[in-house]
C-alpha positions as CSV (number, residue, x, y, z in Angstrom):
1,M,18.8,-29.4,16.3
2,F,20.3,-29.3,12.8
3,L,17.0,-28.4,11.2
4,V,16.5,-25.5,13.6
5,Q,20.0,-24.2,12.7
6,L,19.3,-24.6,9.0
7,R,16.0,-22.6,9.3
8,M,17.8,-19.9,11.2
9,M,20.5,-19.6,8.5
10,N,17.9,-19.4,5.8
11,L,16.0,-16.7,7.7
12,I,19.2,-14.7,8.1
13,K,19.9,-15.0,4.4
14,K,16.5,-13.6,3.5
15,W,17.1,-10.6,5.7
16,L,20.6,-10.0,4.2
17,I,20.0,-10.7,0.5
18,P,17.4,-9.0,-1.6
19,L,15.1,-11.3,-3.6
20,K,16.0,-12.0,-7.2
21,V,16.8,-8.4,-8.3
22,G,19.4,-6.0,-6.9
23,I,17.9,-2.6,-6.5
24,D,21.4,-1.1,-6.8
25,E,21.4,-2.3,-10.4
26,A,18.0,-0.7,-11.0
27,G,19.2,2.8,-10.5
28,S,17.0,3.6,-7.5
29,D,18.5,7.1,-7.1
30,E,16.0,8.2,-9.6
31,L,12.8,7.5,-7.6
32,T,12.0,7.9,-4.0
33,V,9.8,5.2,-2.4
34,I,7.1,6.4,-0.1
35,W,5.7,3.9,2.4
36,V,2.2,4.7,3.8
37,H,0.9,2.5,6.5
38,G,-2.6,1.3,7.3
39,A,-5.2,2.5,9.8
40,N,-4.1,2.3,13.5
41,Q,-0.7,1.0,12.5
42,S,2.7,2.7,12.0
43,G,5.7,2.5,9.7
44,L,6.9,-0.4,11.7
45,S,4.4,-2.6,9.9
46,F,6.6,-2.4,6.8
47,Q,9.7,-3.7,8.5
48,Y,9.7,-7.0,6.8
49,L,9.0,-5.7,3.3
50,R,11.6,-3.0,3.7
51,S,14.2,-5.4,4.9
52,L,14.0,-7.3,1.6
53,T,13.3,-4.5,-0.9
54,R,16.1,-2.3,0.4
55,F,15.4,0.8,-1.6
56,K,18.2,3.4,-1.5
57,N,15.8,6.3,-1.4
58,E,12.8,5.9,0.7
59,L,10.6,7.7,3.2
60,V,8.2,6.1,5.8
61,V,5.5,8.6,6.5
62,E,3.3,8.5,9.6
63,Y,-0.2,9.8,10.3
64,D,-2.8,9.5,13.1
65,T,-6.0,7.7,12.2
66,S,-7.9,9.7,14.8
67,H,-7.3,12.9,12.7
68,K,-9.5,13.8,9.7
69,F,-8.5,12.4,6.4
70,K,-8.1,15.8,4.7
71,D,-5.8,17.0,7.6
72,N,-3.7,13.9,7.3
73,L,-3.5,14.3,3.6
74,A,-2.2,17.8,3.8
75,M,0.4,16.8,6.4
76,L,1.6,13.8,4.3
77,S,1.9,16.0,1.2
78,N,4.1,18.5,3.0
79,E,6.2,15.7,4.5
80,I,6.7,14.0,1.1
81,L,7.6,17.2,-0.7
82,K,10.6,17.6,1.7
83,V,12.4,14.7,-0.2
84,K,13.3,14.5,-3.9
85,G,10.7,13.2,-6.3
86,P,9.3,11.7,-8.4
87,Y,7.8,9.2,-6.0
88,F,6.9,5.5,-6.1
89,M,4.1,5.0,-3.6
90,I,3.5,1.8,-1.5
91,G,0.4,1.9,0.7
92,H,-1.2,-0.7,2.8
93,S,-5.0,-0.7,3.4
94,L,-6.0,2.9,4.2
95,G,-2.5,3.9,3.2
96,G,-3.4,3.0,-0.4
97,L,-6.3,5.4,-0.3
98,Y,-4.0,8.1,0.9
99,A,-1.5,7.2,-1.9
100,L,-4.3,7.6,-4.5
101,H,-5.3,11.0,-3.2
102,L,-1.6,12.0,-3.1
103,T,-1.4,11.8,-6.9
104,K,-3.2,15.1,-6.9
105,H,-0.5,16.8,-4.7
106,V,2.9,15.3,-5.5
107,E,4.6,13.8,-8.5
108,V,3.7,10.1,-8.3
109,A,5.4,8.0,-11.0
110,G,3.8,4.7,-10.0
111,A,2.4,2.7,-7.1
112,V,1.6,-0.5,-5.4
113,S,-1.4,-0.6,-3.0
114,I,-1.9,-3.5,-0.8
115,S,-5.4,-4.6,0.4
116,T,-6.9,-1.2,-0.1
117,P,-10.7,-0.9,0.0
118,F,-11.1,1.6,-2.8
119,A,-14.9,1.4,-2.8
120,G,-15.1,1.9,1.0
121,S,-16.2,-0.3,3.8
122,W,-19.7,-1.7,4.3
123,T,-18.7,-2.5,7.9
124,A,-17.8,1.1,8.6
125,D,-21.3,2.2,7.3
126,W,-23.1,0.3,10.0
127,A,-20.4,0.6,12.7
128,R,-20.8,4.4,12.6
129,F,-24.1,4.0,14.3
130,F,-22.5,2.4,17.3
131,V,-19.4,4.5,17.5
132,P,-20.4,7.8,15.7
133,T,-17.3,9.7,16.8
134,Y,-14.8,7.3,15.5
135,Q,-13.0,9.1,12.7
136,L,-11.9,6.0,10.8
137,F,-15.5,5.0,10.2
138,R,-16.3,8.4,8.9
139,D,-13.4,8.3,6.5
140,V,-13.8,4.8,4.9
141,G,-17.6,4.3,4.7
142,R,-18.8,3.7,1.2
143,R,-20.4,7.1,0.9
144,S,-17.6,9.0,2.8
145,I,-16.0,12.0,1.3
146,P,-12.5,10.4,0.9
147,I,-14.0,7.4,-0.9
148,K,-16.4,9.5,-3.2
149,E,-13.6,11.9,-4.1
150,S,-11.2,9.1,-4.8
151,Q,-13.6,7.7,-7.4
152,N,-13.1,10.9,-9.4
153,I,-9.4,10.6,-9.5
154,K,-8.2,9.4,-13.0
155,L,-4.9,7.6,-12.9
156,T,-2.3,8.4,-15.5
157,V,0.5,6.2,-13.9
158,D,1.1,2.5,-13.5
159,W,-0.7,1.2,-10.5
160,T,-0.9,-2.3,-9.1
161,Q,-3.4,-3.3,-6.4
162,I,-2.5,-6.4,-4.4
163,V,-5.8,-8.2,-3.4
164,S,-5.6,-10.4,-0.3
165,T,-8.1,-13.2,-0.6
166,K,-7.9,-15.3,2.6
167,G,-9.2,-14.8,6.1
168,N,-12.9,-14.5,5.4
169,V,-15.1,-13.5,8.4
170,P,-18.9,-13.4,8.3
171,Y,-19.6,-9.8,9.2
172,H,-18.0,-7.7,6.4
173,G,-20.8,-7.9,3.9
174,G,-19.1,-10.2,1.4
175,K,-16.0,-12.3,0.8
176,N,-13.1,-10.6,2.5
177,D,-9.6,-10.8,3.8
178,G,-10.6,-10.4,7.4
179,V,-10.8,-6.6,7.2
180,C,-11.8,-5.5,3.6
181,T,-14.1,-7.1,1.1
182,I,-12.6,-8.5,-2.1
183,K,-15.2,-6.6,-4.1
184,S,-14.0,-3.2,-2.6
185,M,-10.4,-4.1,-3.2
186,K,-11.1,-5.0,-6.9
187,S,-13.5,-2.1,-7.5
188,R,-11.1,0.1,-9.7
189,K,-10.8,-0.8,-13.3
190,D,-7.7,1.4,-14.0
191,M,-5.3,-0.7,-11.9
192,E,-3.6,-4.0,-12.4
193,L,-5.1,-6.5,-9.9
194,I,-3.0,-9.3,-8.4
195,E,-4.6,-11.7,-6.0
196,V,-2.5,-13.3,-3.3
197,P,-3.6,-16.1,-0.9
198,H,-3.0,-14.0,2.3
199,T,-5.1,-12.3,4.9
200,H,-5.1,-8.5,5.4
201,F,-2.1,-8.6,7.6
202,E,-0.2,-11.6,6.3
203,V,0.5,-9.5,3.2
204,M,2.9,-7.5,5.3
205,C,5.3,-10.5,5.8
206,S,5.0,-12.1,2.4
207,D,7.9,-12.8,0.0
208,L,5.4,-12.8,-2.9
209,V,4.4,-9.2,-2.1
210,V,8.1,-8.3,-2.0
211,E,8.6,-9.7,-5.5
212,I,5.5,-7.8,-6.8
213,I,6.8,-4.6,-5.4
214,L,10.3,-5.0,-6.8
215,G,8.9,-6.0,-10.2
216,R,6.5,-3.0,-10.4
217,Y,9.1,-0.6,-9.2
218,Q,11.5,-1.7,-11.9
219,K,8.8,-1.5,-14.5
220,V,8.1,2.1,-13.6
221,L,11.8,2.9,-13.5
222,R,12.5,1.4,-16.9
223,S,9.5,3.4,-18.4
224,K,10.9,6.6,-16.9
225,K,14.3,6.0,-18.3
226,T,13.1,5.3,-21.8
227,G,10.5,8.0,-21.7
228,N,7.7,5.7,-22.7
229,A,4.2,6.3,-21.4
230,I,2.8,3.4,-19.3
């Protein structure tokens, strides 16, 4: 009984106290954090990460995966521009791809993408033959327009890609996290790559991911304050 109570107290402490660094001290008023969820999810998927990062200025945007990528991108751009920039993007899976495209439309100062298949999905390529009307497969195939266009986007900001390495299943065309191949997640050479021993969805309830987000946010904020290029 005592052990159960102790675990409950530790859990409550985690939800009430930010990890390691206080965002208040980091001057978070100067950046707005934009959270972009993954396919067929919602902003609720960030609940754990948000409870520990506790950014003062943040916006959780929503989109419908059944809509075309370009239409969602336009809608997200308009929504983000309603709040003060510059922006620090945090995107999970497909949300990371949207975050990358958003660098062409809003003032992005830095970003952390989580388990994003920047080279597209081999699974989506063959799955399209079975469900040809499913918009997600059209948007994330290796030769899809969003993927091909993203490869022409040259990053000029600090960007960290969290690569989830556990959860391998046999039908994704290579080592994967249960959803995306590691090869696709590690395909870009202009990003910092950090491997974490989680599955595609475990990353969303990981203290390690929280620490990475806080550390990269503060790095971008310090660079902005000093005026140094990253």
